[in-house]
ZARORO-268340 format. One record per atom (N, C-alpha, C, O, CB): residue in three letters; atom name; x, z, y. Coordinates in Angstrom, 3 decimals. Each point is the difference from the previous one (the first is absolute). Glycine has a CB too. Layout:
N
+-----+----+----------+----------+----------+
:   r :  a :        x :        z :        y :
+-----+----+----------+----------+----------+
: ala : CA :        X :        Z :        Y :
...
+-----+----+----------+----------+----------+
This chain:
95
+-----+----+----------+----------+----------+
:   r :  a :        x :        z :        y :
+-----+----+----------+----------+----------+
: met :  N :   -2.076 :  -13.934 :   20.416 :
: met : CA :    1.301 :   -0.063 :    0.632 :
: met :  C :    0.701 :    1.361 :   -0.046 :
: met :  O :    1.198 :    0.070 :   -0.274 :
: met : CB :   -2.039 :   -1.910 :    1.763 :
: ala :  N :    0.103 :    2.916 :   -1.223 :
: ala : CA :    0.594 :    1.342 :   -0.014 :
: ala :  C :    0.461 :    0.376 :   -1.399 :
: ala :  O :    1.046 :    0.629 :   -0.160 :
: ala : CB :   -2.511 :    0.035 :    2.077 :
: ala :  N :    0.690 :   -1.044 :   -2.938 :
: ala : CA :    0.383 :    0.304 :   -1.382 :
: ala :  C :    1.289 :   -0.731 :   -0.362 :
: ala :  O :    0.869 :    0.565 :   -0.664 :
: ala : CB :   -3.289 :   -0.223 :    0.045 :
: arg :  N :    2.546 :   -1.579 :    1.046 :
: arg : CA :    1.226 :   -0.778 :   -0.277 :
: arg :  C :    1.197 :    0.635 :    0.701 :
: arg :  O :    1.088 :    0.076 :   -0.572 :
: arg : CB :   -2.451 :   -2.190 :    0.331 :
: arg :  N :    1.169 :    2.567 :    1.468 :
: arg : CA :    1.072 :    0.639 :    0.756 :
: arg :  C :    0.442 :    1.293 :   -0.697 :
: arg :  O :    1.195 :    0.277 :   -0.098 :
: arg : CB :   -2.096 :   -1.276 :    2.246 :
: ala :  N :   -0.063 :    1.785 :   -2.629 :
: ala : CA :    0.323 :    1.251 :   -0.704 :
: ala :  C :    0.754 :   -0.300 :   -1.284 :
: ala :  O :    0.946 :    0.710 :   -0.339 :
: ala : CB :   -2.982 :    0.395 :    1.310 :
: his :  N :    1.633 :   -2.147 :   -1.691 :
: his : CA :    0.690 :   -0.391 :   -1.232 :
: his :  C :    1.456 :   -0.350 :    0.297 :
: his :  O :    0.906 :    0.447 :   -0.703 :
: his : CB :   -3.077 :   -1.295 :   -0.264 :
: leu :  N :    2.390 :    0.056 :    1.999 :
: leu : CA :    1.366 :   -0.391 :    0.352 :
: leu :  C :    0.826 :    1.205 :    0.421 :
: leu :  O :    1.184 :    0.073 :   -0.329 :
: leu : CB :   -2.023 :   -2.317 :    1.027 :
: thr :  N :    0.247 :    3.189 :    0.022 :
: thr : CA :    0.713 :    1.210 :    0.412 :
: thr :  C :    0.418 :    0.809 :   -1.227 :
: thr :  O :    1.137 :    0.465 :   -0.071 :
: thr : CB :   -2.437 :   -0.415 :    2.237 :
: arg :  N :    0.391 :    0.124 :   -3.135 :
: arg : CA :    0.348 :    0.737 :   -1.233 :
: arg :  C :    1.136 :   -0.705 :   -0.731 :
: arg :  O :    0.934 :    0.642 :   -0.479 :
: arg : CB :   -3.307 :    0.195 :    0.274 :
: gln :  N :    2.287 :   -2.160 :    0.123 :
: gln : CA :    1.035 :   -0.751 :   -0.696 :
: gln :  C :    1.350 :    0.145 :    0.711 :
: gln :  O :    1.032 :    0.155 :   -0.653 :
: gln : CB :   -2.776 :   -1.781 :   -0.159 :
: glu :  N :    1.737 :    1.577 :    2.130 :
: glu : CA :    1.246 :    0.180 :    0.754 :
: glu :  C :    0.611 :    1.370 :   -0.272 :
: glu :  O :    1.218 :    0.116 :   -0.129 :
: glu : CB :   -2.081 :   -1.658 :    1.908 :
: leu :  N :    0.030 :    2.584 :   -1.869 :
: leu : CA :    0.500 :    1.349 :   -0.266 :
: leu :  C :    0.609 :    0.099 :   -1.396 :
: leu :  O :    0.970 :    0.731 :   -0.200 :
: leu : CB :   -2.705 :    0.194 :    1.750 :
: leu :  N :    1.181 :   -1.643 :   -2.504 :
: leu : CA :    0.543 :    0.004 :   -1.358 :
: leu :  C :    1.304 :   -0.788 :   -0.102 :
: leu :  O :    0.877 :    0.341 :   -0.794 :
: leu : CB :   -3.203 :   -0.124 :   -0.073 :
: leu :  N :    2.450 :   -1.268 :    1.668 :
: leu : CA :    1.128 :   -0.920 :   -0.135 :
: leu :  C :    1.137 :    0.240 :    0.987 :
: leu :  O :    1.043 :   -0.648 :   -0.087 :
: leu : CB :   -2.664 :   -0.983 :   -0.744 :
: arg :  N :    1.430 :    2.552 :    1.765 :
: arg : CA :    1.065 :    0.217 :    0.987 :
: arg :  C :    1.271 :    0.500 :   -0.690 :
: arg :  O :   -0.058 :    0.641 :   -1.049 :
: arg : CB :   -1.669 :   -0.130 :    2.822 :
: lys :  N :    2.860 :   -0.812 :   -1.169 :
: lys : CA :    1.299 :    0.355 :   -0.603 :
: lys :  C :    0.299 :    1.492 :    0.094 :
: lys :  O :    0.506 :    0.594 :   -0.952 :
: lys : CB :    0.314 :   -2.867 :    1.532 :
: glu :  N :   -1.130 :    2.878 :    0.563 :
: glu : CA :    0.282 :    1.420 :    0.180 :
: glu :  C :   -1.230 :    0.839 :   -0.305 :
: glu :  O :   -1.073 :   -0.226 :    0.559 :
: glu : CB :    2.786 :   -0.338 :    1.169 :
: asn :  N :   -1.549 :    1.531 :   -2.617 :
: asn : CA :   -1.042 :    0.959 :   -0.322 :
: asn :  C :   -1.364 :   -0.642 :   -0.305 :
: asn :  O :   -0.996 :    0.339 :    0.638 :
: asn : CB :    2.215 :    1.265 :    0.801 :
: pro :  N :   -1.268 :   -2.528 :   -2.408 :
: pro : CA :   -1.294 :   -0.611 :   -0.321 :
: pro :  C :   -0.939 :    1.012 :   -0.657 :
: pro :  O :    0.452 :    0.945 :   -0.647 :
: pro : CB :    0.683 :   -3.171 :    0.379 :
: leu :  N :   -2.427 :    2.024 :    0.435 :
: leu : CA :   -0.969 :    0.861 :   -0.658 :
: leu :  C :    0.122 :   -0.148 :   -1.514 :
: leu :  O :    0.355 :   -1.064 :   -0.508 :
: leu : CB :   -1.910 :    0.881 :    2.488 :
: arg :  N :    1.255 :    1.268 :   -2.687 :
: arg : CA :   -0.044 :   -0.046 :   -1.465 :
: arg :  C :   -1.432 :   -0.278 :   -0.416 :
: arg :  O :   -0.947 :    0.492 :    0.613 :
: arg : CB :    2.903 :    1.122 :   -0.835 :
: phe :  N :   -2.102 :   -2.409 :   -0.829 :
: phe : CA :   -1.332 :   -0.365 :   -0.480 :
: phe :  C :    0.012 :    0.016 :   -1.521 :
: phe :  O :    0.910 :   -0.532 :   -0.636 :
: phe : CB :   -1.356 :   -0.884 :    2.696 :
: trp :  N :   -0.582 :    2.036 :   -2.630 :
: trp : CA :   -0.126 :    0.072 :   -1.455 :
: trp :  C :   -1.439 :   -0.328 :   -0.351 :
: trp :  O :   -0.926 :    0.588 :    0.559 :
: trp : CB :    2.778 :    1.152 :   -0.761 :
: thr :  N :   -2.048 :   -2.673 :   -0.718 :
: thr : CA :   -1.351 :   -0.366 :   -0.397 :
: thr :  C :   -0.073 :   -0.268 :   -1.493 :
: thr :  O :    0.986 :   -0.385 :   -0.629 :
: thr : CB :   -1.385 :   -0.570 :    2.899 :
: val :  N :   -0.784 :    1.165 :   -2.823 :
: val : CA :   -0.279 :   -0.336 :   -1.397 :
: val :  C :   -1.093 :   -1.054 :    0.035 :
: val :  O :   -1.056 :    0.208 :    0.597 :
: val : CB :    1.717 :    2.121 :   -1.488 :
: ile :  N :   -0.403 :   -3.461 :    0.246 :
: ile : CA :   -0.948 :   -1.108 :   -0.022 :
: ile :  C :   -0.528 :   -0.157 :   -1.418 :
: ile :  O :    0.779 :   -0.073 :   -0.950 :
: ile : CB :    0.409 :   -1.091 :    2.867 :
: asp :  N :   -2.496 :    1.113 :   -2.063 :
: asp : CA :   -0.621 :   -0.228 :   -1.298 :
: asp :  C :    0.314 :   -1.435 :   -0.441 :
: asp :  O :   -0.065 :   -0.929 :    0.804 :
: asp : CB :   -1.797 :    2.612 :   -0.300 :
: glu :  N :    2.199 :   -1.853 :   -1.773 :
: glu : CA :    0.320 :   -1.332 :   -0.518 :
: glu :  C :   -1.116 :   -1.000 :    0.291 :
: glu :  O :    0.267 :   -1.178 :    0.239 :
: glu : CB :    1.106 :    2.244 :   -2.035 :
: ala :  N :   -2.615 :   -0.602 :    1.777 :
: ala : CA :   -1.134 :   -0.889 :    0.270 :
: ala :  C :    0.117 :   -0.643 :    1.389 :
: ala :  O :   -0.363 :   -1.163 :    0.182 :
: ala : CB :   -1.081 :    2.586 :   -1.684 :
: ala :  N :    1.946 :   -0.671 :    2.465 :
: ala : CA :    0.152 :   -0.542 :    1.357 :
: ala :  C :    1.040 :   -1.120 :    0.032 :
: ala :  O :   -0.094 :   -0.919 :    0.813 :
: ala : CB :   -0.547 :    3.156 :    0.138 :
: leu :  N :    1.623 :   -2.155 :   -1.831 :
: leu : CA :    1.031 :   -1.040 :   -0.045 :
: leu :  C :   -0.474 :   -1.241 :   -0.762 :
: leu :  O :    0.449 :   -1.115 :    0.269 :
: leu : CB :    1.297 :    2.907 :   -0.153 :
: arg :  N :   -2.639 :   -1.589 :   -1.046 :
: arg : CA :   -0.481 :   -1.117 :   -0.823 :
: arg :  C :   -1.197 :   -0.725 :    0.606 :
: arg :  O :   -0.251 :   -1.158 :   -0.335 :
: arg : CB :    1.080 :    2.385 :   -1.642 :
: arg :  N :   -1.565 :   -0.568 :    2.857 :
: arg : CA :   -1.193 :   -0.615 :    0.608 :
: arg :  C :    0.443 :   -1.039 :    1.006 :
: arg :  O :    0.669 :    0.332 :    0.978 :
: arg : CB :   -2.021 :    1.776 :   -1.301 :
: gln :  N :    0.992 :   -3.357 :    0.100 :
: gln : CA :    0.425 :   -1.067 :    0.899 :
: gln :  C :   -0.872 :   -0.025 :    1.246 :
: gln :  O :   -1.221 :   -0.136 :   -0.078 :
: gln : CB :    2.044 :   -1.195 :   -1.879 :
: ile :  N :   -0.181 :    1.462 :    3.089 :
: ile : CA :   -0.650 :   -0.126 :    1.301 :
: ile :  C :    0.719 :   -1.145 :    0.704 :
: ile :  O :    1.182 :    0.108 :    0.323 :
: ile : CB :   -1.842 :    2.395 :   -0.182 :
: gly :  N :   -0.046 :   -3.580 :    0.091 :
: gly : CA :    0.634 :   -1.167 :    0.607 :
: gly :  C :    0.593 :   -0.912 :   -1.061 :
: gly :  O :   -0.276 :    0.138 :   -1.191 :
: gly : CB :    0.766 :    1.205 :    3.237 :
: ser :  N :    0.320 :   -2.267 :   -1.590 :
: ser : CA :    0.595 :   -1.000 :   -0.890 :
: ser :  C :    1.181 :    0.580 :   -0.771 :
: ser :  O :    0.451 :    1.113 :    0.272 :
: ser : CB :   -1.182 :   -2.920 :    1.301 :
: val :  N :    1.220 :    1.039 :   -2.534 :
: val : CA :    1.186 :    0.396 :   -0.756 :
: val :  C :    1.182 :    0.178 :    0.960 :
: val :  O :    0.812 :    0.909 :   -0.173 :
: val : CB :   -1.658 :   -2.143 :   -1.886 :
: ser :  N :    0.937 :    0.381 :    3.052 :
: ser : CA :    1.073 :    0.085 :    0.992 :
: ser :  C :   -0.073 :    1.307 :    0.797 :
: ser :  O :    1.019 :    0.645 :    0.249 :
: ser : CB :   -1.013 :   -3.152 :   -0.092 :
: val :  N :   -1.221 :    2.885 :    0.237 :
: val : CA :   -0.195 :    1.255 :    0.735 :
: val :  C :    0.434 :    1.176 :   -0.869 :
: val :  O :    0.703 :    0.895 :    0.469 :
: val : CB :   -2.622 :   -1.906 :    0.837 :
: met :  N :    1.501 :    1.010 :   -2.569 :
: met : CA :    0.371 :    1.083 :   -0.914 :
: met :  C :    1.515 :    0.054 :   -0.196 :
: met :  O :    0.588 :    1.082 :   -0.004 :
: met : CB :   -2.807 :   -1.315 :   -1.157 :
: arg :  N :    2.844 :   -0.918 :    0.999 :
: arg : CA :    1.458 :   -0.046 :   -0.167 :
: arg :  C :    0.691 :    0.616 :    1.211 :
: arg :  O :    0.944 :    0.778 :   -0.142 :
: arg : CB :   -1.153 :   -2.851 :   -1.276 :
: asp :  N :   -0.269 :    1.720 :    2.611 :
: asp : CA :    0.582 :    0.549 :    1.230 :
: asp :  C :   -0.191 :    1.515 :    0.074 :
: asp :  O :    0.900 :    0.718 :    0.434 :
: asp : CB :   -1.337 :   -2.901 :    0.725 :
: gln :  N :   -0.732 :    2.668 :   -1.581 :
: gln : CA :   -0.264 :    1.437 :    0.023 :
: gln :  C :    0.904 :    0.741 :   -0.981 :
: gln :  O :    0.535 :    1.059 :    0.330 :
: gln : CB :   -2.908 :   -1.524 :    0.323 :
: tyr :  N :    2.546 :   -0.082 :   -1.856 :
: tyr : CA :    0.904 :    0.623 :   -0.983 :
: tyr :  C :    1.430 :    0.019 :    0.521 :
: tyr :  O :    0.708 :    0.995 :   -0.158 :
: tyr : CB :   -2.198 :   -1.764 :   -1.712 :
: ala :  N :    1.916 :   -0.326 :    2.491 :
: ala : CA :    1.355 :   -0.064 :    0.556 :
: ala :  C :    0.190 :    1.060 :    1.076 :
: ala :  O :    1.054 :    0.631 :    0.076 :
: ala : CB :   -0.959 :   -3.090 :   -0.575 :
: lys :  N :   -1.114 :    2.655 :    1.332 :
: lys : CA :    0.075 :    1.014 :    1.064 :
: lys :  C :    0.108 :    1.402 :   -0.605 :
: lys :  O :    0.782 :    0.824 :    0.476 :
: lys : CB :   -2.134 :   -2.315 :    1.057 :
: leu :  N :    0.569 :    1.761 :   -2.583 :
: leu : CA :    0.086 :    1.304 :   -0.675 :
: leu :  C :    1.400 :    0.227 :   -0.569 :
: leu :  O :    0.552 :    1.093 :    0.120 :
: leu : CB :   -3.002 :   -1.223 :   -0.679 :
: leu :  N :    3.018 :   -0.897 :   -0.058 :
: leu : CA :    1.354 :    0.125 :   -0.556 :
: leu :  C :    1.029 :    0.242 :    1.093 :
: leu :  O :    0.916 :    0.803 :   -0.177 :
: leu : CB :   -1.573 :   -2.301 :   -1.708 :
: asp :  N :    0.516 :    0.810 :    3.013 :
: asp : CA :    0.918 :    0.216 :    1.129 :
: asp :  C :   -0.082 :    1.443 :    0.492 :
: asp :  O :    1.023 :    0.643 :    0.234 :
: asp : CB :   -1.263 :   -3.062 :    0.432 :
: phe :  N :   -0.990 :    2.924 :   -0.509 :
: phe : CA :   -0.172 :    1.381 :    0.439 :
: phe :  C :    0.563 :    0.982 :   -1.031 :
: phe :  O :    0.645 :    0.982 :    0.367 :
: phe : CB :   -2.692 :   -1.669 :    0.919 :
: ala :  N :    1.809 :    0.428 :   -2.561 :
: ala : CA :    0.460 :    0.901 :   -1.069 :
: ala :  C :    1.522 :    0.098 :   -0.062 :
: ala :  O :    0.534 :    0.987 :   -0.506 :
: ala : CB :   -2.590 :   -1.557 :   -0.777 :
: asp :  N :    2.747 :   -0.428 :    1.783 :
: asp : CA :    1.469 :    0.022 :    0.014 :
: asp :  C :    0.572 :    0.921 :    1.079 :
: asp :  O :    1.197 :    0.285 :   -0.003 :
: asp : CB :   -1.237 :   -2.613 :   -0.870 :
: arg :  N :   -0.790 :    2.787 :    1.777 :
: arg : CA :    0.473 :    0.854 :    1.092 :
: arg :  C :    0.082 :    1.451 :   -0.465 :
: arg :  O :   -0.838 :    0.462 :   -0.775 :
: arg : CB :   -0.173 :   -2.033 :    2.471 :
: asp :  N :    2.019 :    2.278 :   -1.220 :
: asp : CA :    0.200 :    1.404 :   -0.390 :
: asp :  C :   -1.115 :    0.923 :    0.481 :
: asp :  O :   -0.243 :    1.036 :   -0.619 :
: asp : CB :    2.678 :   -1.462 :    0.676 :
: asn :  N :   -3.111 :    0.078 :    1.020 :
: asn : CA :   -1.014 :    0.877 :    0.575 :
: asn :  C :   -1.416 :   -0.281 :   -0.524 :
: asn :  O :   -0.960 :    0.648 :    0.417 :
: asn : CB :    2.391 :   -0.501 :    1.607 :
: ile :  N :   -1.552 :   -1.112 :   -2.935 :
: ile : CA :   -1.326 :   -0.368 :   -0.505 :
: ile :  C :   -0.018 :    0.115 :   -1.523 :
: ile :  O :    0.856 :   -0.554 :   -0.690 :
: ile : CB :   -1.221 :   -1.003 :    2.657 :
: thr :  N :   -0.624 :    2.284 :   -2.474 :
: thr : CA :   -0.190 :    0.147 :   -1.447 :
: thr :  C :   -1.357 :   -0.570 :   -0.360 :
: thr :  O :   -1.023 :    0.412 :    0.547 :
: thr : CB :    2.494 :    1.654 :   -0.635 :
: ile :  N :   -1.476 :   -3.017 :   -0.837 :
: ile : CA :   -1.244 :   -0.593 :   -0.487 :
: ile :  C :   -0.044 :    0.218 :   -1.502 :
: ile :  O :    0.907 :   -0.410 :   -0.724 :
: ile : CB :   -0.964 :   -1.339 :    2.587 :
: gln :  N :   -1.004 :    2.400 :   -2.325 :
: gln : CA :   -0.196 :    0.224 :   -1.427 :
: gln :  C :   -1.285 :   -0.698 :   -0.423 :
: gln :  O :   -0.930 :   -0.146 :    0.793 :
: gln : CB :    2.164 :    2.369 :   -0.704 :
: val :  N :   -1.277 :   -2.652 :   -1.349 :
: val : CA :   -1.186 :   -0.669 :   -0.525 :
: val :  C :   -0.591 :    0.863 :   -1.104 :
: val :  O :    0.704 :    0.425 :   -0.916 :
: val : CB :    0.226 :   -2.718 :    1.490 :
: leu :  N :   -2.234 :    2.549 :   -0.474 :
: leu : CA :   -0.725 :    0.722 :   -1.036 :
: leu :  C :   -0.503 :   -1.042 :   -1.000 :
: leu :  O :   -0.942 :   -0.736 :    0.296 :
: leu : CB :    0.256 :    2.633 :    1.308 :
: pro :  N :    1.312 :   -1.967 :   -2.796 :
: pro : CA :   -0.342 :   -1.063 :   -0.955 :
: pro :  C :   -1.321 :    0.245 :   -0.717 :
: pro :  O :   -0.428 :    1.141 :   -0.175 :
: pro : CB :    2.849 :   -1.530 :   -0.132 :
: phe :  N :   -3.058 :   -0.708 :   -0.104 :
: phe : CA :   -1.231 :    0.075 :   -0.787 :
: phe :  C :    0.199 :    0.879 :   -1.228 :
: phe :  O :   -0.897 :    0.756 :   -0.374 :
: phe : CB :    0.241 :   -3.038 :    1.180 :
: ala :  N :    1.824 :    2.188 :   -1.434 :
: ala : CA :    0.273 :    0.709 :   -1.255 :
: ala :  C :   -0.128 :    1.516 :    0.135 :
: ala :  O :   -0.167 :    0.690 :   -1.006 :
: ala : CB :    1.684 :   -2.551 :    0.381 :
: lys :  N :   -1.444 :    2.386 :    1.832 :
: lys : CA :   -0.131 :    1.449 :    0.202 :
: lys :  C :   -1.450 :    0.462 :   -0.056 :
: lys :  O :   -0.272 :    1.200 :   -0.049 :
: lys : CB :    2.330 :   -1.266 :    1.440 :
: gly :  N :   -2.996 :   -0.893 :   -1.385 :
: gly : CA :   -1.416 :    0.361 :   -0.071 :
: gly :  C :   -0.475 :    0.658 :    1.277 :
: gly :  O :    0.579 :   -0.191 :    1.069 :
: gly : CB :   -0.356 :    0.455 :   -3.520 :
: ala :  N :   -1.295 :    0.521 :    2.324 :
: ala : CA :   -0.578 :    0.668 :    1.168 :
: ala :  C :    0.990 :    1.004 :    0.575 :
: ala :  O :    0.755 :    0.636 :   -0.736 :
: ala : CB :   -3.069 :   -0.937 :   -0.210 :
: his :  N :    2.302 :    0.431 :    2.226 :
: his : CA :    0.917 :    0.891 :    0.700 :
: his :  C :   -0.770 :    0.674 :    1.129 :
: his :  O :   -0.887 :   -0.609 :    0.598 :
: his : CB :    2.904 :   -0.841 :   -1.181 :
: leu :  N :   -1.686 :    2.691 :    0.875 :
: leu : CA :   -0.687 :    0.729 :    1.069 :
: leu :  C :    0.027 :   -0.753 :    1.323 :
: leu :  O :   -0.945 :    0.082 :    0.786 :
: leu : CB :    1.545 :    2.039 :   -1.927 :
: gly :  N :    0.467 :   -2.847 :    1.384 :
: gly : CA :    0.133 :   -0.725 :    1.253 :
: gly :  C :   -0.951 :   -1.173 :    0.137 :
: gly :  O :   -0.139 :   -0.555 :    1.090 :
: gly : CB :    2.479 :    1.245 :   -1.083 :
: thr :  N :   -2.999 :   -1.079 :   -1.095 :
: thr : CA :   -0.926 :   -1.131 :    0.068 :
: thr :  C :   -1.439 :    0.436 :    0.226 :
: thr :  O :   -0.904 :   -0.834 :   -0.049 :
: thr : CB :    2.429 :   -0.415 :   -1.443 :
: arg :  N :   -1.759 :    2.512 :    1.733 :
: arg : CA :   -1.364 :    0.504 :    0.192 :
: arg :  C :   -0.528 :   -0.216 :    1.405 :
: arg :  O :   -1.144 :    0.357 :    0.282 :
: arg : CB :    1.619 :    1.320 :   -2.011 :
: gly :  N :    0.315 :   -2.244 :    2.609 :
: gly : CA :   -0.505 :   -0.365 :    1.307 :
: gly :  C :    0.468 :    0.836 :    1.167 :
: gly :  O :   -0.080 :   -0.465 :    1.137 :
: gly : CB :   -1.813 :   -0.332 :   -2.339 :
: lys :  N :    2.378 :    2.008 :    0.983 :
: lys : CA :    0.448 :    0.830 :    1.108 :
: lys :  C :    1.510 :   -0.164 :    0.155 :
: lys :  O :    0.739 :   -0.004 :   -0.984 :
: lys : CB :   -2.631 :    1.663 :    0.601 :
: ser :  N :    2.337 :   -1.793 :    1.620 :
: ser : CA :    1.434 :   -0.138 :    0.232 :
: ser :  C :    0.411 :    0.900 :    1.152 :
: ser :  O :   -0.840 :    0.463 :    0.771 :
: ser : CB :    0.808 :   -2.836 :   -1.628 :
: arg :  N :    1.305 :    2.611 :    0.964 :
: arg : CA :    0.523 :    0.833 :    1.083 :
: arg :  C :    1.159 :   -0.743 :    0.648 :
: arg :  O :    0.881 :   -0.535 :   -0.674 :
: arg : CB :   -1.586 :    2.686 :   -0.498 :
: ser :  N :    0.677 :   -2.167 :    2.476 :
: ser : CA :    1.053 :   -0.636 :    0.769 :
: ser :  C :    0.691 :    1.078 :    0.819 :
: ser :  O :   -0.646 :    0.710 :    0.771 :
: ser : CB :   -0.607 :   -2.924 :   -0.679 :
: cys :  N :    2.555 :    2.337 :   -0.255 :
: cys : CA :    0.755 :    1.009 :    0.746 :
: cys :  C :    1.044 :   -0.688 :    0.865 :
: cys :  O :    0.708 :   -0.905 :   -0.443 :
: cys : CB :   -1.079 :    2.611 :   -1.384 :
: asn :  N :    0.447 :   -1.257 :    3.062 :
: asn : CA :    0.994 :   -0.506 :    0.931 :
: asn :  C :    0.853 :    1.169 :    0.449 :
: asn :  O :   -0.506 :    1.099 :    0.227 :
: asn : CB :   -1.011 :   -2.985 :    0.540 :
: ser :  N :    2.800 :    1.650 :   -0.640 :
: ser : CA :    0.866 :    1.079 :    0.431 :
: ser :  C :    1.171 :   -0.544 :    0.797 :
: ser :  O :    0.711 :   -0.897 :   -0.451 :
: ser : CB :   -1.386 :    2.240 :   -1.542 :
: val :  N :    0.865 :   -0.798 :    3.164 :
: val : CA :    1.175 :   -0.331 :    0.790 :
: val :  C :    1.197 :    0.713 :   -0.609 :
: val :  O :    1.060 :   -0.599 :   -0.182 :
: val : CB :   -2.447 :    0.282 :    2.288 :
: asn :  N :    1.220 :    1.571 :   -2.415 :
: asn : CA :    1.024 :    0.801 :   -0.649 :
: asn :  C :   -0.729 :    0.900 :   -0.995 :
: asn :  O :   -0.718 :    0.909 :    0.417 :
: asn : CB :    2.299 :   -0.971 :    1.625 :
: pro :  N :   -1.416 :   -0.167 :   -3.349 :
: pro : CA :   -0.758 :    0.770 :   -0.986 :
: pro :  C :    0.136 :    1.508 :    0.138 :
: pro :  O :   -0.906 :    0.741 :   -0.381 :
: pro : CB :    1.194 :   -2.646 :   -1.118 :
: ala :  N :    0.835 :    2.367 :    2.039 :
: ala : CA :    0.219 :    1.442 :    0.122 :
: ala :  C :   -0.806 :    0.605 :    1.151 :
: ala :  O :   -0.253 :    1.204 :    0.018 :
: ala : CB :    2.543 :   -1.521 :   -0.968 :
: thr :  N :   -2.689 :   -0.517 :    1.906 :
: thr : CA :   -0.640 :    0.565 :    1.189 :
: thr :  C :   -1.451 :   -0.417 :    0.203 :
: thr :  O :   -0.798 :    0.790 :    0.504 :
: thr : CB :    3.026 :   -0.756 :    0.491 :
: arg :  N :   -2.585 :   -1.251 :   -1.372 :
: arg : CA :   -1.362 :   -0.445 :    0.291 :
: arg :  C :   -0.482 :   -1.010 :   -1.036 :
: arg :  O :    0.725 :   -0.922 :   -0.374 :
: arg : CB :   -0.317 :    1.321 :    2.811 :
: arg :  N :   -1.629 :   -0.210 :   -2.886 :
: arg : CA :   -0.594 :   -0.924 :   -0.951 :
: arg :  C :   -1.498 :   -0.057 :    0.259 :
: arg :  O :   -0.646 :    1.032 :    0.183 :
: arg : CB :    2.447 :   -0.550 :   -1.909 :
: ser :  N :   -2.346 :   -1.685 :    1.742 :
: ser : CA :   -1.445 :   -0.122 :    0.140 :
: ser :  C :   -0.502 :   -0.874 :   -1.143 :
: ser :  O :    0.577 :   -1.048 :   -0.293 :
: ser : CB :   -0.472 :    1.321 :    2.835 :
: cys :  N :   -1.183 :    0.166 :   -3.184 :
: cys : CA :   -0.558 :   -0.740 :   -1.128 :
: cys :  C :   -1.467 :   -0.265 :    0.251 :
: cys :  O :   -0.700 :    0.812 :    0.606 :
: cys : CB :    2.361 :    0.222 :   -2.181 :
: thr :  N :   -2.117 :   -2.177 :    1.103 :
: thr : CA :   -1.418 :   -0.316 :    0.041 :
: thr :  C :   -0.427 :   -0.422 :   -1.386 :
: thr :  O :    0.736 :   -0.698 :   -0.699 :
: thr : CB :   -0.618 :    0.014 :    3.128 :
: ser :  N :   -1.299 :    1.102 :   -2.827 :
: ser : CA :   -0.546 :   -0.388 :   -1.301 :
: ser :  C :   -1.097 :   -0.997 :    0.223 :
: ser :  O :   -0.769 :    0.099 :    0.957 :
: ser : CB :    1.345 :    2.119 :   -1.971 :
: lys :  N :   -0.646 :   -3.198 :    0.107 :
: lys : CA :   -1.045 :   -1.021 :    0.059 :
: lys :  C :   -0.731 :   -0.019 :   -1.329 :
: lys :  O :    0.622 :   -0.013 :   -1.062 :
: lys : CB :    0.702 :   -1.373 :    2.721 :
: ala :  N :   -2.630 :    1.384 :   -1.594 :
: ala : CA :   -0.804 :   -0.057 :   -1.220 :
: ala :  C :   -0.236 :   -1.432 :   -0.405 :
: ala :  O :   -0.660 :   -0.257 :   -1.007 :
: ala : CB :   -0.438 :    2.409 :    1.601 :
+-----+----+----------+----------+----------+
C-alpha cells in the first residue's frame, strides 16, 4: 500500500500544472520489447509512455539494439534529484 501511495505521489508531482518535476530517462529497447502481461497490458503501457513523452517536463529516450553494447548497460546507474540545480543536488548510485 505504501509503495502504491509513493508511486501516485511521484506521478502527481510530474503531472501537476504548476512547476511540475522534470524527469529524464533512457530505456533499453529490450525493456520495451519484453512482453510482461497480455498484449492489452503492453498496449496500455506503451500508450502511457507516449502520453508522458508528450509532456514538456518529461524526456524519454530509447537505447536501440543497433547501438550495441553501451556503458549504461553494465548495471550501475545514478539517480539525481534536485529541487534547484544551482543550489542543491543529491545523487545515489546503484550497482
